[in-house]
C-alpha positions as CSV (number, residue, x, y, z in Angstrom):
1,M,0.0,0.0,0.0
2,L,1.1,3.5,-0.8
3,V,0.1,6.7,1.0
4,F,-0.7,9.8,-1.1
5,A,-1.1,13.4,0.1
6,F,-2.4,15.9,-2.4
7,D,-2.5,19.7,-2.4
8,R,-5.3,21.3,-4.4
9,D,-4.4,24.7,-5.9
10,W,-1.8,24.5,-8.8
11,T,-1.8,20.8,-8.3
12,V,-5.2,19.3,-9.1
13,D,-7.0,20.2,-12.3
14,V,-9.9,22.0,-10.5
15,N,-7.3,24.8,-10.1
16,P,-4.3,24.0,-12.3
17,H,-1.1,25.9,-12.8
18,P,-1.4,28.3,-15.7
19,R,1.5,26.8,-17.6
20,H,1.8,23.2,-16.4
21,D,0.0,19.9,-16.3
22,A,-2.2,19.2,-13.3
23,V,-3.3,16.0,-11.7
24,P,-6.8,15.0,-12.8
25,L,-9.4,15.0,-10.0
26,E,-10.5,11.7,-11.3
27,W,-7.1,10.3,-10.5
28,V,-7.4,11.4,-6.9
29,R,-10.8,9.9,-6.6
30,H,-9.8,6.6,-8.2
31,L,-6.8,6.2,-5.9
32,A,-8.9,6.9,-2.9
33,H,-11.9,4.7,-3.7
34,D,-10.8,2.0,-6.2
35,T,-7.4,1.0,-5.0
36,P,-6.0,-0.1,-1.6
37,H,-3.9,3.0,-1.3
38,A,-4.5,5.7,1.3
39,V,-5.2,9.3,0.0
40,Y,-5.4,12.6,2.0
41,A,-6.0,16.3,1.2
42,I,-3.3,18.4,2.9
43,G,-3.7,21.8,1.3
44,N,-6.9,23.7,0.4
45,Q,-9.5,21.5,2.2
46,T,-12.0,22.0,-0.6
47,L,-10.3,19.0,-2.2
48,A,-11.4,16.8,0.7
49,E,-15.0,17.4,-0.4
50,E,-14.4,17.3,-4.1
51,A,-12.6,14.0,-4.0
52,A,-14.4,12.6,-0.8
53,I,-11.1,12.0,1.0
54,P,-9.9,12.7,4.5
55,G,-8.7,16.2,5.2
56,V,-6.6,17.8,8.0
57,V,-9.4,17.6,10.6
58,D,-9.9,13.9,9.9
59,I,-6.1,13.3,10.1
60,V,-5.9,15.0,13.5
61,G,-9.1,13.3,14.6
62,R,-7.3,9.9,14.2
63,H,-4.9,11.2,16.9
64,P,-7.5,11.8,19.6
65,D,-4.9,12.4,22.4
66,D,-3.3,15.3,20.4
67,W,-6.5,17.0,19.2
68,D,-6.1,20.2,21.3
69,E,-2.4,20.5,20.5
70,W,-3.0,20.5,16.8
71,L,-6.5,22.2,16.4
72,G,-7.6,23.8,19.6
73,E,-11.2,24.9,20.0
74,K,-13.7,25.2,17.2
75,Q,-14.7,28.8,16.5
76,P,-18.3,30.1,15.8
77,D,-17.5,30.4,12.1
78,G,-16.7,26.6,12.1
79,R,-13.0,27.0,11.9
80,Y,-10.5,25.8,14.4
81,E,-8.1,28.0,16.4
82,Q,-5.1,26.6,14.6
83,F,-4.0,24.1,12.0
84,P,-0.8,22.0,11.8
85,L,1.8,23.2,9.4
86,R,2.1,21.4,6.0
87,R,5.1,19.4,7.0
88,E,3.4,18.5,10.4
89,R,0.4,17.2,8.5
90,L,2.6,14.8,6.6
91,S,4.2,13.6,9.8
92,L,0.7,12.9,11.3
93,I,-0.3,11.0,8.2
94,A,2.9,8.9,8.3
95,D,2.1,8.0,11.9
96,L,-1.2,6.6,10.8
97,H,0.4,4.2,8.3
98,P,3.8,3.0,9.8
99,D,3.9,-0.1,7.5
100,A,3.2,1.6,4.2
101,D,5.3,0.7,1.2
102,G,5.9,4.4,0.4
103,Y,4.7,7.9,1.0
104,V,4.1,10.3,-1.9
105,V,3.2,14.0,-1.6
106,V,2.1,16.0,-4.6
107,D,2.2,19.8,-4.0
108,D,3.3,22.9,-5.7
109,L,5.3,23.7,-2.6
110,D,8.7,22.0,-2.4
111,L,8.4,19.4,0.4
112,S,11.3,17.2,-0.7
113,D,13.0,17.9,2.7
114,V,10.3,15.9,4.6
115,D,11.8,12.7,5.8
116,G,10.4,9.5,4.3
117,W,8.2,11.4,1.7
118,E,8.8,11.5,-2.0
119,H,7.7,14.9,-3.3
120,Y,6.5,15.7,-6.8
121,H,5.1,18.8,-8.4
122,A,2.0,18.0,-10.4
123,W,3.7,18.4,-13.7
124,E,6.3,15.9,-12.5
125,F,3.8,13.5,-11.0
126,V,1.7,13.1,-14.1
127,P,4.5,11.8,-16.4
128,V,5.9,9.6,-13.7
129,V,2.5,7.9,-13.2
130,E,2.1,7.5,-16.9
131,R,5.5,5.8,-17.1
132,G,4.5,3.4,-14.4
133,D,7.2,4.5,-12.0
134,I,4.8,5.0,-9.1
135,N,2.9,1.8,-9.6
136,P,2.7,-0.1,-12.9
137,D,-0.8,-1.4,-12.2
138,L,-2.4,2.0,-12.2
139,P,-4.8,2.5,-15.1
140,W,-3.1,5.6,-16.4
141,V,0.2,3.9,-17.3
142,R,0.7,4.2,-21.0
143,D,3.3,4.1,-23.7
144,L,4.2,7.8,-23.9
145,M,4.5,9.4,-27.3
146,T,5.9,12.8,-28.2
147,D,4.1,15.3,-30.4
148,G,6.2,14.0,-33.2
149,G,4.9,10.5,-32.7
150,L,8.2,9.0,-31.2
151,P,8.1,6.9,-28.1
152,T,9.5,8.8,-25.1
153,S,10.9,7.5,-21.8
154,A,10.9,10.8,-19.9
155,G,9.8,14.4,-20.3
156,I,9.8,17.7,-18.5
157,M,8.0,21.1,-18.6
158,P,10.7,23.1,-16.9
159,A,9.7,25.8,-14.6
160,N,13.2,27.1,-14.4
161,A,16.8,26.4,-15.4
162,S,17.6,24.5,-12.2
163,M,14.8,22.0,-12.9
164,L,15.9,21.6,-16.5
165,S,19.5,21.1,-15.4
166,S,18.5,18.3,-13.0
167,F,16.5,16.7,-15.8
168,L,19.5,16.8,-18.2
169,D,21.8,15.4,-15.5
170,D,19.5,12.5,-15.1
171,H,19.5,11.8,-18.9
172,T,23.1,12.4,-19.9
173,D,23.0,9.2,-22.0
174,A,19.8,10.0,-23.8
175,P,20.0,9.1,-27.5
176,G,18.0,12.2,-28.5
177,F,15.5,14.8,-27.6
178,E,12.3,16.2,-28.9
179,L,11.8,19.9,-28.1
180,T,8.6,21.8,-28.2
181,Y,8.9,25.6,-27.7
182,I,7.4,28.9,-28.5
183,D,9.1,31.0,-31.2
184,D,7.6,34.4,-32.2
185,G,4.2,33.3,-30.8
186,A,4.2,30.0,-32.7
187,E,4.7,26.5,-31.3
188,R,7.5,24.6,-32.9
189,T,8.8,21.1,-32.5
190,Q,12.4,20.0,-33.3
191,L,14.2,16.7,-33.0
192,C,17.6,17.3,-31.4
193,H,20.7,15.2,-31.4
194,D,21.9,16.9,-28.2
195,V,20.8,19.7,-25.9
196,S,22.6,21.5,-23.0
197,L,22.2,24.6,-20.9
198,H,24.0,27.4,-22.6
199,A,27.0,28.2,-20.4
200,V,27.3,31.9,-21.3
201,T,23.7,32.6,-20.3
202,L,24.2,30.9,-17.0
203,E,27.4,32.9,-16.3
204,R,25.8,36.3,-17.0
205,P,23.2,37.4,-14.4
206,S,21.6,39.7,-16.9
207,A,21.1,37.0,-19.5
208,A,18.0,34.8,-19.6
209,P,18.9,31.1,-19.2
210,A,18.8,29.3,-22.6
211,L,19.0,25.8,-24.0
212,Q,21.6,25.2,-26.7
213,C,20.4,22.6,-29.2
214,T,22.1,20.6,-31.9
215,P,19.4,19.5,-34.4
216,L,19.2,15.9,-35.5
217,A,19.1,16.9,-39.1
218,P,22.7,17.4,-40.4
219,D,21.6,20.2,-42.7
220,S,20.4,22.4,-39.7
221,D,22.5,24.7,-37.6
222,Q,22.7,24.9,-33.8
223,F,20.2,27.2,-32.1
224,T,19.2,28.3,-28.7
225,V,15.9,28.5,-26.9
226,P,15.1,30.5,-23.8
227,V,14.2,28.2,-20.9
228,D,11.0,30.1,-20.3
229,A,9.9,29.4,-23.9
230,I,10.2,25.6,-23.6
231,E,6.8,23.9,-23.5
232,L,8.1,20.3,-23.4
233,L,11.4,18.5,-23.6
234,S,11.2,14.7,-24.1
235,V,13.8,12.0,-24.3
236,V,13.4,10.1,-27.6
237,D,15.2,7.4,-29.6
238,P,15.0,8.5,-33.2
239,P,15.0,5.9,-36.0
240,P,18.5,5.5,-37.5
241,N,17.3,6.6,-41.0
242,L,16.4,10.1,-39.7
243,Y,20.1,10.9,-39.0
244,T,20.9,11.1,-42.7
245,A,17.5,11.5,-44.3
246,S,17.8,15.2,-45.0
247,A,21.5,15.1,-45.9
248,E,22.0,16.7,-49.3
249,T,25.8,16.6,-49.5
250,P,28.5,14.1,-48.5
251,A,29.6,16.4,-45.7
252,E,26.1,16.5,-44.2
253,E,25.9,12.7,-44.6
254,A,29.1,12.4,-42.6
255,T,27.8,14.6,-39.9
256,G,24.6,12.5,-39.7
257,L,26.6,9.2,-39.5
258,R,28.8,10.7,-36.7
259,R,25.8,11.6,-34.7
260,L,24.2,8.2,-35.3
261,A,27.5,6.5,-34.2
262,D,27.3,8.5,-31.0
263,V,24.1,6.8,-29.9
264,H,23.7,3.7,-32.1
265,P,27.1,2.5,-33.4
266,E,25.6,-0.9,-34.2
267,A,23.2,0.7,-36.7
268,V,26.0,2.4,-38.8
269,R,26.9,0.8,-42.1
270,I,30.7,0.6,-42.5
271,S,30.4,0.8,-46.2
272,S,28.7,4.2,-45.9
273,I,31.6,5.6,-44.0
274,L,34.2,4.2,-46.3
275,A,32.4,5.7,-49.3
276,L,32.8,9.1,-47.7
277,L,36.5,8.5,-47.0
278,D,37.4,6.9,-50.3
279,R,36.9,10.0,-52.5
280,E,39.3,11.9,-54.7
281,D,38.1,15.3,-53.5
282,V,39.6,16.4,-50.1
283,D,37.1,17.8,-47.6
284,L,38.7,17.9,-44.1
285,F,35.4,18.5,-42.3
286,R,33.7,15.6,-44.1
287,E,36.7,13.3,-43.4
288,K,36.8,14.3,-39.8
289,D,33.2,13.5,-39.2
290,A,33.5,10.2,-41.1
291,V,36.6,9.1,-39.2
292,Q,35.0,10.0,-35.8
293,A,32.0,7.9,-36.8
294,L,34.3,5.0,-37.7
295,R,36.1,5.4,-34.3
296,R,32.9,5.1,-32.4
297,V,31.8,2.0,-34.4
298,A,35.2,0.4,-34.0
299,A,34.9,0.7,-30.2
300,V,32.0,-1.7,-30.3
301,R,32.4,-3.5,-33.6
302,P,36.2,-3.7,-34.2
303,E,36.0,-6.8,-36.4
304,D,33.6,-5.1,-38.8
305,C,36.0,-2.3,-39.3
306,T,39.0,-4.2,-40.7
307,P,38.0,-3.3,-44.3
308,A,38.8,0.3,-43.4
309,I,42.5,-0.4,-42.7
310,P,43.8,0.4,-46.2
311,I,42.0,3.7,-46.2
312,L,43.2,4.5,-42.7
313,R,46.7,3.7,-43.8
314,S,46.5,6.1,-46.6
315,L,45.2,8.8,-44.4
316,L,48.1,8.4,-42.0
317,A,50.5,9.1,-44.9
318,R,48.9,12.4,-45.6
319,D,50.4,15.7,-44.4
320,E,47.1,17.2,-43.5
321,L,44.5,15.3,-41.4
322,P,42.7,17.0,-38.5
323,A,41.4,13.6,-37.2
324,R,44.7,11.8,-37.0
325,A,44.1,10.8,-33.3
326,D,40.8,9.3,-34.4
327,V,42.4,7.4,-37.2
328,L,44.9,5.9,-34.7
329,A,42.2,5.2,-32.1
330,T,40.3,3.3,-34.7
331,L,43.3,1.2,-35.6
332,R,44.0,0.7,-31.9
333,A,40.4,-0.6,-31.4
334,I,40.9,-3.0,-34.3
335,G,44.3,-4.0,-32.9
336,D,42.9,-4.7,-29.5
337,A,40.6,-7.3,-31.0
338,D,43.1,-8.7,-33.5
339,P,46.7,-7.3,-33.3
340,G,47.7,-9.1,-36.4
341,E,45.4,-6.9,-38.5
342,I,47.4,-3.8,-37.7
343,A,50.9,-5.3,-37.4
344,P,51.7,-4.5,-41.1
345,L,51.2,-0.8,-40.3
346,T,54.1,-0.6,-37.8
347,D,56.3,1.5,-40.1
348,E,53.5,4.0,-40.5
349,L,52.7,4.1,-36.8
350,V,56.2,4.5,-35.3
351,P,56.7,8.1,-36.5
352,Y,53.6,9.1,-34.5
353,L,55.3,7.9,-31.3
354,Q,57.2,11.2,-31.5
355,S,54.2,13.5,-32.1
356,N,53.8,16.6,-30.1
357,I,50.0,16.1,-30.0
358,V,49.3,14.2,-26.8
359,S,46.3,12.2,-28.1
360,V,48.1,11.2,-31.2
361,R,51.2,10.0,-29.3
362,R,49.0,8.1,-26.8
363,E,47.0,6.3,-29.4
364,A,50.0,5.4,-31.5
365,T,51.7,4.0,-28.4
366,R,48.6,1.9,-27.6
367,C,48.7,0.6,-31.2
368,I,52.3,-0.5,-30.8
369,A,51.5,-2.1,-27.5
370,A,48.8,-4.2,-29.1
371,I,51.1,-5.3,-31.8
372,A,53.9,-6.1,-29.4
373,E,51.6,-8.3,-27.4
374,E,51.0,-10.7,-30.2
375,D,53.8,-9.9,-32.8
376,P,56.8,-8.6,-30.9
377,D,59.0,-9.0,-33.9
378,D,56.9,-6.4,-35.7
379,A,57.4,-3.9,-32.8
380,V,61.2,-4.2,-32.4
381,D,61.9,-1.1,-34.5
382,A,59.8,1.0,-32.1
383,V,62.1,0.4,-29.1
384,P,64.0,3.7,-29.2
385,S,60.8,5.8,-29.6
386,L,59.1,3.8,-26.8
387,A,62.0,4.5,-24.6
388,T,61.8,8.2,-25.4
389,I,58.1,8.3,-24.3
390,I,59.2,6.8,-21.0
391,E,62.1,9.2,-20.5
392,D,59.8,12.2,-21.3
393,D,57.2,10.9,-18.8
394,A,54.7,11.4,-21.7
395,D,51.1,10.4,-21.8
396,G,51.0,6.8,-22.8
397,L,54.0,5.8,-20.7
398,Q,52.2,2.8,-19.3
399,Y,51.6,1.4,-22.8
400,A,55.3,2.1,-23.8
401,V,56.5,0.1,-20.8
402,Y,54.1,-2.7,-21.6
403,A,55.2,-2.8,-25.2
404,L,58.9,-3.0,-24.2
405,S,58.1,-5.8,-21.7
406,R,56.4,-7.8,-24.3
407,I,59.2,-7.3,-26.8
408,T,61.8,-8.6,-24.2
409,R,60.0,-12.0,-24.2
410,E,61.6,-12.8,-27.6
411,Y,64.1,-10.0,-28.2
412,P,65.8,-9.0,-24.9
413,E,69.0,-8.0,-26.7
414,E,67.0,-5.5,-28.8
415,V,65.7,-3.8,-25.6
416,K,69.1,-4.0,-23.8
417,P,70.1,-0.5,-24.9
418,V,67.2,1.0,-23.0
419,A,67.5,-1.2,-19.9
420,E,68.4,1.8,-17.8
421,T,65.1,3.4,-18.7
422,L,63.2,0.4,-17.5
423,G,65.2,0.4,-14.3
424,E,64.2,3.9,-13.6
425,V,60.5,3.0,-14.0
426,T,61.0,0.0,-11.7
427,L,62.0,2.4,-8.9
428,R,59.4,5.1,-9.3
429,D,56.9,4.5,-6.6
430,S,54.7,7.3,-8.0
431,L,53.7,4.9,-10.8
432,S,51.1,2.2,-10.5
433,D,52.1,-1.3,-9.5
434,S,51.1,-2.7,-12.9
435,V,53.5,-0.4,-14.7
436,R,56.3,-1.2,-12.4
437,L,55.6,-4.9,-12.7
438,N,55.9,-4.7,-16.5
439,A,59.1,-2.8,-16.1
440,T,60.7,-5.3,-13.7
441,A,59.5,-8.2,-15.8
442,G,61.1,-6.7,-18.9
443,L,64.2,-5.8,-17.1
444,G,64.4,-9.2,-15.6
445,R,64.5,-10.9,-19.0
446,I,67.3,-8.6,-20.1
447,V,69.3,-9.3,-17.0
448,G,68.7,-13.0,-17.4
449,E,70.6,-12.7,-20.7
450,S,73.1,-10.0,-19.5
451,P,73.4,-10.1,-15.7
452,S,76.0,-7.3,-15.7
453,I,73.3,-4.8,-16.9
454,A,71.8,-4.6,-13.5
455,V,74.9,-4.4,-11.3
456,D,74.6,-0.7,-10.7
457,I,71.0,-0.8,-9.7
458,V,71.0,-3.8,-7.3
459,D,71.0,-1.4,-4.3
460,D,67.9,0.3,-5.6
461,V,66.1,-2.9,-6.6
462,A,66.7,-4.4,-3.2
463,T,64.4,-1.7,-1.7
464,L,61.5,-3.5,-3.4
465,F,62.1,-6.6,-1.2
466,D,59.5,-5.3,1.2
467,A,57.1,-4.0,-1.5
468,G,53.4,-4.4,-0.5
469,N,52.7,-6.0,-3.9
470,P,54.0,-9.6,-3.7
471,K,54.4,-9.7,-7.5
472,L,56.6,-6.6,-7.5
473,R,58.6,-8.1,-4.7
474,N,58.9,-11.4,-6.5
475,N,60.1,-9.7,-9.7
476,A,62.7,-7.7,-7.7
477,I,64.2,-10.8,-6.1
478,G,64.0,-12.6,-9.4
479,L,66.1,-9.9,-11.0
480,I,68.6,-10.0,-8.2
481,G,68.8,-13.7,-8.6
482,D,69.7,-13.2,-12.3
483,V,72.5,-10.8,-11.3
484,A,73.8,-13.5,-8.9
485,I,74.3,-15.9,-11.9
486,V,77.6,-13.9,-12.6
487,H,78.0,-11.3,-9.8
488,T,77.5,-13.1,-6.5
489,D,79.7,-10.5,-4.9
490,V,77.2,-7.8,-5.6
491,V,74.3,-9.8,-4.2
492,E,76.1,-11.3,-1.1
493,P,75.6,-8.1,1.0
494,Y,71.9,-8.7,0.8
495,T,72.0,-12.3,2.3
496,K,70.0,-11.3,5.3
497,E,67.2,-9.5,3.4
498,I,66.9,-12.4,0.9
499,T,66.9,-15.0,3.8
500,A,63.7,-13.3,5.1
501,L,62.0,-14.1,1.8
502,L,62.7,-17.8,2.0
503,T,59.6,-18.5,4.1
504,V,57.0,-16.1,2.8
505,E,53.7,-17.5,1.5
506,D,54.2,-16.4,-2.1
507,T,55.6,-19.5,-4.0
508,Y,57.4,-17.5,-6.7
509,T,59.2,-15.3,-4.1
510,R,60.4,-18.5,-2.4
511,I,61.6,-19.9,-5.7
512,N,63.5,-16.7,-6.6
513,A,64.9,-16.1,-3.1
514,S,66.2,-19.7,-2.7
515,G,67.7,-19.6,-6.2
516,A,69.5,-16.3,-5.5
517,L,71.0,-17.6,-2.2
518,S,72.0,-20.9,-3.7
519,R,74.2,-19.0,-6.1
520,V,75.7,-16.9,-3.4
521,A,76.3,-20.0,-1.4
522,E,78.6,-21.3,-4.1
523,D,81.0,-18.4,-3.9
524,F,80.4,-17.2,-0.3
525,P,79.4,-20.3,1.7
526,E,80.4,-18.6,5.0
527,S,77.9,-15.8,4.4
528,V,75.1,-18.3,3.8
529,E,76.0,-21.1,6.3
530,H,73.7,-19.8,9.0
531,V,70.7,-20.3,6.7
532,T,71.4,-24.1,6.6
533,P,68.4,-25.0,8.9
534,T,66.0,-23.0,6.7
535,F,67.3,-24.8,3.6
536,V,66.7,-28.1,5.3
537,E,63.1,-27.1,6.0
538,L,62.7,-26.0,2.4
539,L,63.5,-29.6,1.3
540,S,59.9,-30.3,2.3
541,D,58.5,-27.3,0.4
542,E,55.4,-28.0,-1.7
543,N,57.1,-26.5,-4.8
544,P,59.7,-28.7,-6.5
545,L,61.8,-25.7,-7.7
546,V,62.2,-24.5,-4.1
547,R,63.2,-28.0,-3.1
548,E,65.7,-28.2,-6.0
549,N,67.2,-24.8,-5.0
550,A,67.5,-26.0,-1.4
551,C,69.5,-29.0,-2.7
552,W,71.8,-26.7,-4.7
553,A,72.4,-24.5,-1.6
554,L,73.1,-27.4,0.8
555,G,75.4,-29.0,-1.7
556,H,77.4,-25.8,-2.0
557,L,77.5,-25.4,1.8
558,C,78.6,-29.1,2.2
559,A,76.0,-29.2,4.9
560,R,76.6,-32.6,6.7
561,D,73.6,-31.9,9.0
562,A,71.4,-32.1,6.0
563,T,72.6,-35.6,4.9
564,S,69.6,-37.5,6.2
565,A,67.1,-35.1,4.7
566,L,68.9,-35.1,1.4
567,E,68.9,-38.9,1.3
568,D,65.1,-38.8,1.7
569,R,64.8,-36.5,-1.2
570,A,67.3,-38.5,-3.4
571,R,65.3,-41.7,-2.8
572,G,61.7,-40.6,-2.4
573,D,61.0,-37.2,-4.0
574,D,58.3,-37.4,-6.7
575,N,60.2,-34.9,-8.9
576,A,63.1,-36.3,-10.9
577,D,65.1,-33.0,-11.0
578,V,64.9,-32.8,-7.2
579,R,66.1,-36.4,-6.8
580,T,69.0,-35.7,-9.2
581,R,70.0,-32.5,-7.4
582,A,69.7,-34.1,-4.0
583,S,72.1,-36.9,-5.1
584,W,74.5,-34.2,-6.4
585,A,74.4,-32.4,-3.1
586,L,75.2,-35.7,-1.2
587,A,78.2,-36.2,-3.5
588,Q,79.4,-32.7,-2.7
589,I,79.1,-33.3,1.0
590,N,80.8,-36.7,0.9
591,E,83.7,-35.3,-1.1
């Protein structure tokens, strides 16, 4: 059950607002007498008689103990000494129905501050009821249609700019609008692609607030309408054909397709866009709109846009193209879905990594990152430019780091010249963990091939041993372990810090830490000897690589105390590599 409270004047159609919709009296009567809902008159009490519903006296009368407090004595003229205030009346009504499903007050006064009550002006209440938002079972719910015959999901007759602004905020994703307004005394209706409050009129106190409108028809210019001239603004979803129906030139058709792609990219025919781009005559405005339409379509239908690649490639080769960032963003969307489709364009893309235009540089970098993910051999030539983006701390840095990391999977030697750049990223705690992880992963692959590369940054990398992100910590110790392949003297001073990582929960950290110390143990056994009991415990680790590394370390340490445990591993470990390494360790000890 819902509880309704109605004002009368400027609310119900017995005394409607001069410019706005009112609630039909029949609605009030029907709610009160033909539904289970409770209905009260809280304003002009004439409504209590007109609709045969309880008024204020009846409301107070149902609180007999508080009669005198709210009404006092009855006067000779039939009136009472006092009446509860409007908000107090709502509180008294709510007390009568503590278990109601909701409380709705319809009043030209703003009562939205009353706790528990949902307030509507009459001109807001009527469309809400007709949409079924109050109760879908009410008989007045209908499929709303605008004056132009299009279905609408919402509408407003704005009393002021503030009300209109709130409506627009609630419908920022609207596909379109139908506007009915008064112009030179005549009522006009216009389909609009977009509407917004005109910023200049809001900033100037002397200017009347106005709505800035972009017509749906591409052959029409923008226009403004004073807010007080608006009769009705409705949210509509125009049929796709209307976006280009009135276009008389290729440029207008491109504008229409761009607007259609904004709201219905799935309805745009790729062939129509390509026909506008594949023309001998050069029209920068037409091409800009067409490319922007294509970009929006590619964001949701990248596979359908692959036929556009040859045309996009030719556009990139041109000296003058105002939508270059959109061309690259389209290629990036296609590449995200299938990097192989744009891999052949690497030579055309690489120069744009050095563009002074932020959006162009960023999109080009994202294209190269997509290519490097699947075809790193196609992205190798981009390494110097990717490093420059990182060194300049430019927009797109995260994609440049990712691209370099992916290239090192197959071509670490090609990225070796910029290893120092990746090292700097690894140590920048102002960057996100994901960026630093990619940097450490890429650097680790380079160091794995050329351990000496990281000798100078071991001190800095060691600061990541206590990183909050276990993956970052793991990459750091892995990198140090690779340095130890050749330079155990550089890693030996960190024996204590690495020892602390031997027993952490993260398996990969234990693998890398045990591997690093096993290498140090070979050249500096006296520095690692005190870790022998921990290595013995690691012989029972759940991970075979940790057990194998423990065997390596104990063999280098000639740890006689570990003989029994190593014999168990040599005879009974379920991993062949562990059994082999345990036997090797026993031979080292016995020698």
